[in-house]
Backbone bond lengths (Angstrom), bond angles and torsions (degrees), N, CA, C in turn:
res aa  C-N    CA-C-N  psi(-1)  N-CA   C-N-CA  omega(-1)  CA-C   N-CA-C  phi
1 M - - - 1.443 - - 1.526 108.73 -
2 A 1.304 116.53 130.20 1.457 121.29 177.43 1.522 109.18 -75.10
3 D 1.328 115.48 152.47 1.457 120.34 -177.63 1.525 113.22 -63.84
4 D 1.342 117.75 -23.83 1.453 119.72 -177.65 1.529 113.33 -94.81
5 D 1.333 117.91 3.61 1.460 120.89 175.98 1.526 108.71 -71.50
6 P 1.341 117.83 129.66 1.468 119.22 179.84 1.528 110.98 -67.76
7 T 1.323 115.50 142.84 1.457 120.70 176.15 1.524 109.10 -121.55
8 V 1.309 114.59 156.72 1.455 121.82 -177.08 1.526 108.03 -125.69
9 P 1.343 117.98 133.77 1.460 119.25 177.77 1.530 110.66 -77.14
10 I 1.322 115.81 132.40 1.460 120.62 172.87 1.518 108.20 -120.51
11 I 1.321 115.15 146.45 1.455 120.25 -179.50 1.526 109.80 -128.65
12 C 1.319 114.06 149.86 1.453 121.01 172.59 1.518 106.42 -134.03
13 E 1.309 115.16 100.42 1.464 119.56 -177.63 1.521 111.60 -64.51
14 E 1.327 116.97 -33.88 1.460 120.10 -179.08 1.527 111.66 -65.47
15 C 1.331 117.17 -39.48 1.463 121.75 178.73 1.532 111.60 -86.38
16 G 1.328 116.23 -16.03 1.456 119.93 -176.59 1.517 112.39 72.95
17 T 1.337 116.98 31.92 1.463 120.36 -177.44 1.519 111.18 -118.57
18 E 1.322 113.74 153.04 1.456 122.78 173.00 1.514 106.61 -143.89
19 T 1.318 116.91 133.67 1.455 121.29 179.60 1.518 109.24 -148.99
20 R 1.305 115.77 168.88 1.470 121.55 175.18 1.520 107.57 -115.58
21 V 1.314 115.83 136.52 1.461 120.98 179.70 1.516 109.04 -128.59
22 P 1.329 117.10 152.79 1.466 119.60 177.04 1.527 110.49 -59.87
23 L 1.313 115.97 142.17 1.453 121.70 -178.60 1.525 111.43 -56.05
24 D 1.331 116.88 -40.89 1.458 119.04 -176.96 1.527 113.68 -70.57
25 G 1.331 118.96 -12.43 1.458 121.58 177.40 1.517 113.26 -112.61
26 L 1.325 116.76 10.06 1.460 121.42 -173.53 1.525 112.69 -59.57
27 A 1.308 117.58 -54.85 1.469 120.59 -176.27 1.521 111.07 -59.91
28 E 1.317 117.00 -44.13 1.466 121.13 -179.35 1.528 111.31 -64.12
29 T 1.323 117.21 -42.39 1.466 121.23 -179.91 1.522 111.37 -63.77
30 L 1.327 116.82 -46.19 1.460 120.53 178.76 1.529 110.93 -61.97
31 E 1.315 115.69 -46.32 1.464 120.14 -179.43 1.529 110.79 -60.75
32 R 1.318 116.96 -45.85 1.465 121.48 -178.84 1.533 111.01 -63.21
33 H 1.329 116.97 -45.68 1.468 120.10 179.35 1.529 110.56 -60.87
34 N 1.323 116.23 -50.24 1.458 119.91 -176.99 1.527 112.06 -65.43
35 E 1.305 117.18 -35.42 1.466 120.68 177.84 1.525 110.58 -68.43
36 N 1.329 117.15 -46.04 1.458 121.42 -176.12 1.525 113.66 -75.17
37 R 1.304 117.99 -35.24 1.469 121.38 -173.18 1.526 114.55 -103.09
38 H 1.338 116.60 -24.63 1.463 119.14 -171.17 1.535 112.75 -132.10
39 D 1.322 116.50 26.80 1.472 122.08 178.20 1.527 112.80 51.35
40 G 1.331 116.17 35.04 1.459 121.14 176.58 1.515 114.99 87.20
41 E 1.329 117.58 -8.91 1.463 120.43 178.19 1.529 108.88 -68.17
42 Q 1.321 116.83 138.04 1.465 122.40 -175.48 1.530 110.97 -78.59
43 I 1.327 116.15 79.37 1.464 122.08 -179.18 1.528 110.20 -94.88
44 A 1.330 117.19 -56.22 1.463 120.93 176.80 1.523 108.17 -68.39
45 Q 1.327 115.63 143.15 1.455 119.93 -177.02 1.521 110.43 -155.68
46 V 1.330 114.87 166.52 1.459 120.12 172.15 1.520 106.93 -63.24
47 D 1.333 116.39 139.48 1.462 121.22 177.29 1.536 107.82 -46.58
48 P 1.338 117.95 122.24 1.473 120.78 -175.06 1.526 114.27 -55.56
49 D 1.317 118.27 -36.01 1.466 120.05 178.05 1.522 111.17 -63.65
50 I 1.327 116.12 -40.58 1.466 120.45 178.68 1.524 110.37 -69.10
51 A 1.325 116.93 -42.91 1.466 120.88 179.26 1.523 110.70 -59.50
52 D 1.336 117.13 -42.54 1.465 120.75 178.11 1.524 111.22 -63.77
53 R 1.317 116.31 -41.50 1.477 120.36 -179.92 1.522 110.83 -65.08
54 I 1.332 116.73 -42.14 1.470 120.53 178.09 1.526 109.96 -62.57
55 A 1.326 116.94 -43.12 1.465 120.56 178.65 1.527 110.91 -60.64
56 D 1.327 117.06 -40.84 1.465 120.84 177.99 1.521 111.24 -63.72
57 L 1.322 116.79 -43.22 1.468 120.83 179.58 1.526 111.39 -62.98
58 V 1.319 116.64 -42.55 1.464 120.81 179.13 1.525 110.08 -65.40
59 A 1.325 117.40 -45.30 1.464 120.94 179.15 1.524 111.11 -60.62
60 D 1.335 116.50 -41.64 1.456 120.60 178.09 1.525 110.77 -64.31
61 D 1.333 116.40 -43.06 1.457 121.43 179.86 1.524 111.52 -62.54
62 L 1.327 116.20 -34.38 1.463 120.95 179.59 1.521 112.74 -84.70
63 G 1.341 116.61 -3.17 1.455 120.63 179.39 1.507 113.96 78.56
64 L 1.324 116.71 17.40 1.466 120.12 -177.74 1.529 113.08 -78.04
65 L 1.322 117.95 -15.28 1.461 121.49 -177.65 1.519 112.50 -100.10
66 E 1.339 117.03 0.92 1.450 120.34 -179.60 1.522 110.12 -72.55
67 E 1.322 114.61 136.34 1.456 119.81 179.42 1.527 108.90 -86.72
68 D 1.337 115.67 139.87 1.463 120.50 174.33 1.524 107.12 -76.51
69 G 1.263 116.09 136.75 1.443 113.88 -179.67 1.413 112.54 -173.09
């Protein structure tokens, strides 16, 4: 992994773990962890604060947060 590759924090409260993974491997890492450790149940996830911030950025970029006026 190159030093400039973006990483995303993922947490698993059930396992008590937190790690950062490259953005391009995020879905695969989450799926593999949840499949291997939690019988496929979606326990590990992107840090909720980061997920909310990303959602806000995307909504802003799409113009969904603009007020009519």
